[in-house]
C-alpha positions as CSV (number, residue, x, y, z in Angstrom):
1,M,18.7,-2.5,-11.5
2,E,17.6,1.0,-10.9
3,S,15.2,3.1,-8.6
4,K,11.6,3.4,-10.2
5,Y,8.1,4.6,-9.9
6,I,5.6,1.5,-11.4
7,L,2.7,1.8,-12.6
8,G,0.7,-1.2,-11.9
9,N,-1.5,-3.6,-9.7
10,S,1.1,-5.1,-7.1
11,F,-0.1,-9.0,-7.8
12,E,0.7,-8.2,-11.4
13,E,3.9,-6.7,-10.5
14,I,5.8,-8.3,-7.7
15,P,6.2,-11.7,-9.2
16,K,8.2,-9.6,-12.0
17,L,10.6,-8.9,-9.4
18,P,14.4,-10.4,-9.0
19,D,14.4,-12.5,-5.3
20,N,16.6,-12.0,-2.8
21,C,16.9,-8.6,-3.7
22,Y,15.3,-6.2,-1.2
23,Q,16.5,-5.6,2.4
24,L,13.1,-3.5,3.5
25,V,9.9,-3.5,2.3
26,I,7.8,-1.5,3.8
27,S,4.2,-1.6,3.1
28,D,0.7,0.4,3.7
29,P,-1.5,-1.5,2.0
30,P,-5.5,-0.7,1.9
31,Y,-7.1,-1.0,5.1
32,E,-10.6,-1.9,3.5
33,V,-11.8,1.0,6.4
34,S,-14.1,2.7,4.5
35,R,-17.5,3.4,5.3
36,Q,-19.7,5.8,2.9
37,N,-21.3,8.3,4.7
38,N,-22.0,12.2,4.7
39,F,-19.5,13.3,6.9
40,A,-18.1,15.2,4.1
41,T,-20.9,17.3,3.1
42,M,-20.7,18.5,7.3
43,G,-17.2,20.2,6.8
44,R,-15.5,16.9,8.1
45,Q,-13.5,14.6,6.7
46,G,-15.1,11.6,5.0
47,S,-14.7,8.0,6.0
48,D,-14.7,6.5,2.1
49,L,-11.6,7.0,0.6
50,G,-12.3,5.8,-2.4
51,D,-12.5,2.2,-4.7
52,W,-8.7,1.2,-4.2
53,D,-9.8,0.8,-0.5
54,Y,-12.6,-2.2,-0.8
55,D,-12.6,-5.4,-2.0
56,F,-8.8,-5.9,-1.1
57,D,-6.6,-8.8,-0.3
58,Q,-5.1,-8.4,2.9
59,T,-2.6,-11.5,3.3
60,G,-1.7,-13.2,-0.8
61,W,0.4,-10.4,-1.3
62,I,2.8,-11.3,1.6
63,D,2.9,-14.5,-0.3
64,L,4.8,-12.7,-3.1
65,I,6.6,-10.5,-1.2
66,Y,8.8,-13.4,0.9
67,P,11.2,-14.5,-2.3
68,K,12.2,-11.1,-2.9
69,L,13.2,-10.1,0.3
70,K,17.0,-10.8,1.3
71,K,17.7,-13.8,3.7
72,N,18.3,-10.7,6.4
73,G,15.2,-8.4,4.9
74,S,12.8,-6.6,7.2
75,L,9.2,-6.3,6.4
76,V,6.8,-3.6,7.9
77,I,3.3,-3.6,7.7
78,F,0.7,-0.9,8.8
79,N,-2.7,-1.8,8.7
80,D,-6.0,-1.4,10.7
81,W,-5.3,-2.2,14.8
82,K,-8.2,-4.6,14.4
83,K,-6.5,-7.4,11.1
84,I,-2.8,-6.1,12.3
85,G,-2.2,-9.9,14.4
86,Q,-4.1,-11.8,11.7
87,I,-2.0,-10.4,8.8
88,A,1.5,-11.2,11.5
89,L,0.0,-14.8,12.4
90,Y,-0.4,-15.7,8.5
91,A,3.0,-13.9,7.9
92,E,4.6,-16.3,10.2
93,K,2.9,-19.1,8.9
94,I,4.8,-18.8,5.8
95,G,8.3,-18.2,6.9
96,F,8.5,-14.6,8.5
97,I,9.8,-14.4,11.8
98,I,7.8,-11.9,14.1
99,K,9.7,-9.1,15.9
100,R,7.7,-6.3,17.4
101,P,5.0,-4.2,16.7
102,L,5.4,-0.4,15.8
103,T,3.0,2.3,16.6
104,W,3.1,5.7,15.1
105,V,1.5,8.2,17.6
106,K,-0.4,11.2,15.8
107,S,0.8,14.6,17.3
108,N,-2.7,15.9,15.3
109,P,-5.3,13.3,15.3
110,N,-8.7,13.7,13.8
111,P,-10.9,14.7,16.2
112,A,-14.0,12.2,17.1
113,N,-16.7,12.9,18.8
114,S,-15.7,13.1,22.4
115,R,-19.4,12.3,24.0
116,R,-19.3,8.8,22.7
117,L,-15.7,7.9,21.2
118,F,-12.0,7.8,22.8
119,C,-9.7,10.1,20.2
120,Q,-8.4,7.4,17.3
121,G,-4.4,8.9,17.8
122,T,-2.2,6.3,16.9
123,E,-1.4,4.0,13.8
124,H,0.2,0.0,14.0
125,A,2.6,-1.7,12.0
126,V,4.4,-4.9,12.5
127,W,7.8,-5.6,12.0
128,L,9.1,-8.5,10.4
129,V,12.4,-10.5,9.4
130,K,13.5,-13.3,7.2
131,G,16.1,-15.2,8.8
132,K,17.7,-14.9,12.4
133,K,19.8,-11.7,11.2
134,W,18.8,-8.3,10.6
135,I,19.9,-5.2,10.2
136,Y,19.1,-2.5,13.1
137,N,20.9,0.6,13.1
138,S,19.6,1.9,16.5
139,R,20.4,2.4,20.1
140,Y,17.3,3.2,21.1
141,Q,14.5,0.4,22.2
142,K,12.0,2.5,21.3
143,G,8.4,0.9,19.3
144,Y,6.6,4.2,19.1
145,F,6.9,7.2,16.2
146,T,5.8,10.7,17.3
147,Y,4.6,12.4,13.9
148,P,1.8,14.8,12.9
149,V,-0.7,13.5,10.1
150,E,0.9,15.4,6.6
151,R,-2.9,16.5,5.6
152,G,-3.3,18.6,2.2
153,S,-0.5,16.1,0.7
154,G,-2.9,14.1,-2.1
155,H,-3.5,11.4,-0.6
156,P,-5.7,10.6,2.2
157,T,-3.6,8.3,4.2
158,K,0.0,9.4,3.6
159,K,2.4,8.6,6.1
160,P,4.8,11.3,7.5
161,D,8.2,11.7,5.8
162,G,9.7,11.4,9.4
163,L,8.2,8.7,10.3
164,Y,9.5,6.2,6.9
165,S,12.9,7.9,7.0
166,E,13.8,6.5,10.7
167,L,12.0,3.5,9.6
168,I,15.1,3.5,6.3
169,S,17.5,4.3,8.2
170,I,16.8,1.6,11.1
171,L,16.3,-1.2,9.2
172,T,18.7,-0.5,6.0
173,N,21.9,0.5,5.7
174,P,23.3,3.0,2.6
175,G,22.6,1.7,-1.3
176,D,20.5,-1.0,-0.2
177,F,17.1,-1.3,-2.3
178,I,13.8,-1.3,-0.8
179,L,10.3,-1.7,-1.9
180,D,6.6,0.2,-1.5
181,P,4.1,-2.5,-3.4
182,F,1.3,-0.1,-2.2
183,A,3.1,3.3,-2.6
184,G,0.5,5.9,-3.2
185,S,2.2,9.0,-3.7
186,G,5.6,8.2,-3.4
187,T,6.6,8.5,0.3
188,T,8.5,5.7,0.6
189,G,11.0,6.8,-2.4
190,Q,11.3,10.3,-1.8
191,C,12.9,9.6,1.1
192,A,14.6,6.2,0.4
193,Q,16.2,9.0,-2.0
194,K,17.2,11.6,0.2
195,L,19.1,8.7,2.2
196,G,21.3,7.6,-0.4
197,R,19.1,3.9,-0.5
198,N,17.6,2.6,-3.6
199,F,13.8,1.8,-4.0
200,V,11.0,0.2,-6.5
201,C,7.1,2.0,-5.8
202,I,4.9,0.4,-7.2
203,E,0.9,2.1,-7.4
204,K,-1.9,1.2,-9.3
205,E,-4.2,4.1,-9.2
206,K,-2.7,6.8,-11.6
207,E,-3.7,9.6,-9.9
208,Y,-1.2,9.0,-6.9
209,H,1.9,7.3,-9.3
210,D,1.6,10.8,-11.1
211,I,2.0,12.8,-7.7
212,A,4.5,10.4,-7.1
213,L,6.7,11.4,-10.2
214,K,6.1,15.1,-10.0
215,M,7.3,15.0,-6.8
216,A,10.7,13.1,-7.8
217,D,11.2,15.6,-10.8
218,E,10.6,19.0,-7.9
219,S,12.9,17.2,-5.8
């Protein structure tokens, strides 16, 4: 098996992958937080991210992932803070062990209406494992990672390269395979390659898949 980017729907593509192969699944699925508004016409970033962020099955893909992980593999799921607990409990019911919540602290979060709202300066994930042993290549115990939002990257919800590089370095060893079922513009693949890991990245939107291929060609 070799590293590759796959254009397709993860619900169709994941079952085609070999079982007991991946040391880490790192996932940033649609949060379903889009709202139609006129922010963009007001010079602000709109909150309607696109059709891909509507009507997504938040848990069905986890069932497909379970047999693909190695018995000591890790699953990291980013999502909206209001959903992350329910997603973790669902994963636990099908056999995963919940280890820790993780937090991305944004050093340059988007501004909010300061008279009415706190600024949303974090995003959250849950770290789960399959089995009672797992890879953890770190001595520090923090569960938060501080990185700036990478704007202008071609994808509206791109995670920072540094954040993914840290997670990959901590939860895998060189040569391991990593799966990203919602790969966007290919951050996981790019970071994995630089760190000497193998990867499979699946993305159903051709626009973002093409960006990932372009970035791979340029690296």
